C-alpha positions in Angstrom: 89.5 115.2 108.1 87.5 113.1 105.7 89.3 110.9 103.3 89.2 112.2 99.7 91.8 110.0 98.0 90.9 106.6 96.7 93.1 103.5 96.5 94.3 103.9 92.9 95.0 107.6 93.5 96.8 106.7 96.7 99.1 104.2 95.0 99.9 106.6 92.1 100.7 109.4 94.5 103.0 107.2 96.6 104.9 106.0 93.5 105.1 109.4 91.9 106.1 111.0 95.2 108.9 108.5 95.7 110.1 109.1 92.1 110.0 112.9 92.5 111.8 112.6 95.9 114.5 110.5 94.1 114.7 113.2 91.5 115.4 115.7 94.2 118.4 113.6 95.2 119.6 113.5 91.7 119.3 117.3 91.2 120.9 118.1 94.5 123.5 120.3 92.7 120.8 122.8 91.9 119.7 123.8 95.4 116.4 125.4 94.4 115.3 122.6 92.0 116.3 119.9 94.5 114.4 121.6 97.4 111.2 122.1 95.3 111.3 118.5 94.1 111.8 117.3 97.7 108.9 119.2 99.0 106.6 118.1 96.1 107.6 114.5 96.7 107.1 114.8 100.4 103.6 116.3 99.9 102.6 113.5 97.6 103.8 110.8 99.9 102.2 112.3 103.0 98.9 112.9 101.3 98.9 109.3 100.2 99.6 108.1 103.7 96.8 110.1 105.3 94.5 109.7 102.2 93.6 113.4 102.4 94.6 116.2 100.0 93.9 119.8 101.0 93.9 120.9 97.4 91.3 118.2 96.6 89.3 119.5 99.5 89.4 123.1 98.3 88.4 122.2 94.7 85.8 119.6 95.9 87.3 116.5 94.3 86.8 113.2 96.0 88.2 110.0 94.5 87.5 107.9 97.6 83.8 107.6 96.7 84.5 106.1 93.3 85.5 102.7 94.7 
């Protein structure tokens, strides 16, 4: 598993993931919207932690080499 997420991309994903995850808490009345937001937020935070995105890997994007 090669890293394909750079530092700036990693910070943006982490912040955005936490905001989206907080949005899931705010929209907990709507079960479907809350769950979708929670999963998207979790995906962004986990991909930032491991510095690897499977979607980037499929498309061939690598922001780690731009540093």
